[in-house]
ZAMARGU-4260 file (C-alpha; in steps of 0.2 Angstrom, whole numbers, plus 5000, padded with zeros to 4 digits):
<rodrens>
0) 4982/5046/5055 | 5003/5041/5057 | 5014/5034/5049 | 5030/5025/5056 | 5045/5021/5047
5) 5063/5012/5052 | 5080/5017/5048 | 5094/5004/5051 | 5106/5018/5059 | 5115/5021/5076
10) 5114/5040/5081 | 5106/5050/5094 | 5087/5055/5089 | 5096/5073/5090 | 5107/5069/5079
15) 5096/5061/5066 | 5083/5075/5067 | 5099/5086/5060 | 5103/5074/5048 | 5084/5073/5041
20) 5084/5092/5040 | 5099/5093/5031 | 5094/5079/5018 | 5077/5087/5016 | 5086/5102/5012
25) 5098/5093/5000 | 5087/5080/4990 | 5069/5087/4991 | 5067/5104/4986 | 5047/5100/4982
30) 5033/5106/4993 | 5033/5091/5002 | 5050/5094/5006 | 5046/5110/5014 | 5032/5104/5022
35) 5041/5089/5030 | 5055/5102/5036 | 5040/5113/5044 | 5032/5097/5052 | 5049/5091/5059
40) 5051/5108/5068 | 5033/5108/5074 | 5035/5090/5081 | 5020/5082/5069 | 5035/5072/5064
45) 5045/5065/5078 | 5063/5054/5078 | 5068/5042/5092 | 5083/5032/5092 | 5079/5012/5098
50) 5085/4997/5100 | 5082/4982/5087 | 5076/4972/5102 | 5061/4984/5107 | 5054/4982/5089
55) 5046/4967/5079 | 5057/4957/5067 | 5053/4963/5050 | 5048/4948/5040 | 5063/4942/5028
60) 5055/4929/5019 | 5042/4941/5013 | 5055/4953/5008 | 5063/4939/4996 | 5045/4937/4987
65) 5042/4953/4985 | 5058/4956/4976 | 5068/4966/4989 | 5087/4964/4986 | 5095/4952/4998
70) 5110/4966/5004 | 5094/4978/5011 | 5086/4964/5019 | 5103/4961/5027 | 5105/4976/5032
75) 5089/4979/5042 | 5091/4959/5049 | 5108/4963/5056 | 5106/4982/5064 | 5107/4982/5081
80) 5099/5001/5081 | 5087/5010/5072 | 5080/5027/5070 | 5059/5028/5071 | 5052/5041/5061
85) 5033/5044/5066 | 5022/5058/5057 | 5004/5061/5061 | 4990/5072/5055 | 4972/5071/5051
90) 4966/5060/5037 | 4963/5070/5021 | 4974/5075/5005 | 4987/5076/5004 | 4991/5061/5015
95) 5007/5073/5022 | 5007/5062/5039 | 5014/5047/5024 | 5024/5060/5013 | 5032/5067/5027
100) 5037/5052/5036 | 5042/5043/5021 | 5052/5060/5016 | 5062/5062/5033 | 5066/5043/5033
105) 5072/5042/5016 | 5082/5057/5018 | 5092/5051/5033 | 5092/5034/5026 | 5098/5042/5010
110) 5113/5052/5019 | 5120/5035/5028 | 5118/5025/5012 | 5106/5013/5021 | 5087/5006/5017
115) 5071/5012/5028 | 5058/5000/5032 | 5040/5006/5027 | 5031/4997/5042 | 5013/4998/5034
120) 5016/4984/5021 | 5029/4981/5029 | 5043/4983/5014 | 5059/4988/5015 | 5064/5001/5004
125) 5080/5009/4996 | 5081/5025/5000 | 5081/5032/4983 | 5069/5022/4977 | 5058/5029/4992
130) 5061/5046/4986 | 5055/5044/4969 | 5039/5040/4974 | 5037/5056/4983 | 5026/5070/4973
135) 5037/5083/4965 | 5053/5075/4965 | 5060/5071/4950 | 5043/5075/4941 | 5034/5061/4947
140) 5016/5062/4952 | 5006/5054/4965 | 5006/5035/4962 | 4993/5025/4973 | 5003/5008/4967
145) 5018/5013/4977 | 5008/5013/4993 | 4999/4997/4994 | 5002/4979/4987 | 4989/4965/4984
150) 4994/4949/4992 | 4984/4933/4988 | 4984/4917/4999 | 4976/4898/4993 | 4961/4892/4999
155) 4951/4876/4996 | 4937/4888/4985 | 4952/4898/4977 | 4962/4913/4979 | 4958/4925/4995
160) 4965/4942/4988 | 4968/4957/4999 | 4975/4974/4999 | 4987/4982/5010 | 4991/5000/5011
165) 4973/5009/5010 | 4974/5010/5029 | 4987/5024/5027 | 4974/5034/5022 | 4960/5030/5034
170) 4952/5016/5025 | 4947/4997/5028 | 4958/4985/5016 | 4949/4976/5001 | 4947/4958/5001
175) 4939/4946/4988 | 4937/4927/4991 | 4939/4911/4980 | 4944/4921/4964 | 4951/4906/4952
180) 4967/4904/4951 | 4967/4908/4932 | 4962/4927/4937 | 4974/4931/4949 | 4984/4942/4939
185) 4968/4951/4932 | 4959/4953/4949 | 4976/4962/4956 | 4973/4973/4944 | 4954/4975/4947
190) 4960/4978/4966 | 4971/4990/4963 | 4958/5000/4953 | 4945/4997/4965 | 4958/5005/4977
195) 4960/5020/4964 | 4941/5021/4964 | 4937/5020/4983 | 4950/5031/4989 | 4944/5047/4977
200) 4927/5044/4983 | 4932/5045/5002 | 4942/5061/4998 | 4927/5069/4992 | 4917/5061/5006
205) 4931/5068/5019 | 4930/5087/5011 | 4909/5086/5011 | 4906/5080/5028 | 4908/5096/5037
210) 4909/5096/5055 | 4902/5078/5057 | 4912/5064/5065 | 4909/5052/5051 | 4910/5051/5032
215) 4898/5038/5024 | 4903/5030/5007 | 4892/5019/4996 | 4890/5001/4996 | 4889/4999/4978
220) 4906/5006/4970 | 4910/5007/4950 | 4928/5003/4944 | 4936/5005/4927 | 4952/5002/4920
225) 4953/5022/4920 | 4957/5020/4938 | 4968/5006/4934 | 4979/5018/4925 | 4976/5033/4938
230) 4983/5022/4951 | 4999/5020/4941 | 4999/5038/4935 | 4998/5033/4919 | 4988/5039/4904
235) 4968/5038/4905 | 4960/5026/4895 | 4941/5024/4892 | 4932/5008/4896 | 4916/5001/4903
240) 4912/5004/4921 | 4909/4987/4932 | 4898/4988/4947 | 4903/4980/4963 | 4894/4980/4981
245) 4904/4981/4996 | 4902/4974/5013 | 4911/4979/5030 | 4919/4964/5038 | 4927/4972/5055
250) 4942/4963/5062 | 4940/4956/5080 | 4956/4962/5084 | 4963/4980/5085 | 4980/4973/5079
255) 4973/4966/5063 | 4965/4973/5048 | 4946/4977/5044 | 4942/4973/5027 | 4929/4979/5013
260) 4924/4963/5004 | 4920/4962/4986 | 4903/4954/4982 | 4892/4955/4965 | 4877/4968/4965
265) 4863/4963/4975 | 4855/4961/4957 | 4867/4950/4949 | 4859/4937/4942 | 4870/4922/4941
270) 4884/4915/4955 | 4899/4924/4964 | 4912/4914/4952 | 4903/4919/4937 | 4903/4937/4943
275) 4921/4937/4947 | 4925/4931/4928 | 4912/4945/4920 | 4921/4957/4930 | 4938/4954/4921
280) 4929/4950/4904 | 4920/4966/4903 | 4935/4977/4910 | 4950/4969/4901 | 4939/4959/4886
285) 4945/4943/4892 | 4937/4927/4893 | 4942/4914/4904 | 4950/4903/4890 | 4960/4917/4886
290) 4970/4918/4903 | 4983/4907/4904 | 4987/4901/4924 | 5005/4902/4928 | 5010/4890/4945
295) 5012/4900/4961 | 5025/4900/4972 | 5020/4895/4991 | 5029/4902/5004 | 5025/4889/5017
300) 5035/4897/5031 | 5029/4916/5027 | 5014/4923/5036 | 5004/4941/5035 | 4990/4941/5047
305) 4991/4921/5050 | 4989/4917/5031 | 5001/4908/5018 | 5003/4919/5005 | 5006/4913/4987
310) 5015/4921/4972 | 5018/4919/4952 | 5000/4916/4946 | 4992/4927/4957 | 5002/4942/4953
315) 5005/4949/4971 | 5013/4964/4966 | 5004/4978/4958 | 5006/4977/4939 | 5014/4992/4929
320) 5007/4996/4913
</rodrens>
């Protein structure tokens, strides 16, 4: 597994490495900071200086709809050179490639007073905000919601909702199709909880696979409101479990995401649309008339993997509890 972060900074690779090491010592005294310095010294984290012309542009309009401050977007868009921080390690827990990569990039960005780019989602982050997502910094725990987003795109049959960020952990992304717009907010929460449940099962499978080259996951998964709470590192509440079936939709292109599609269980007695509503009713105690729809804002000229992205009623950002 590898993580890739960009820092808009014009320095040599060696100077960037030295600054990152100093920044880690000054700002991150947790085990994550110690491990990041060790990985930097061992070459598991690499630092390179590149021209902006050698990198694909960070989608500016997307940043606006993700709520990124305009001055952070401008700092990235106007940069002529970048420091590229790449970290690698085998899949498992903790995901040190992500924690060490973000720690090094954020420490470097914090020293220089510039933002950093998380290329996975992709999203521009303020350095102090990125540092706060690292476990052990300022008593912060791991919040899956800090490492993934939920996007939605409008279609004839309803919303197509997808996660972005599970690839960090070696998993395909999740998707659900034909979600009624009035259920967009609720299904943003469901997908966040489902991602949390899936990540836990995946990590258990990795631990149990011994020497096998493959780790097997169940086709039917349960999700609870407690899984949503865990994704936000919030107090866990009890609630009913809802079963969903996952089918694998591989990408025809190496550069695009593969997905696990959310479906009703094989023995579900009603339609797929009724299943989507019943999940929300079971998890949140809501009937469809109680869910009010707010008009979405459509970013006509912004695309992610070729899809139109809609925001607002579909609640594309993970919802804080």
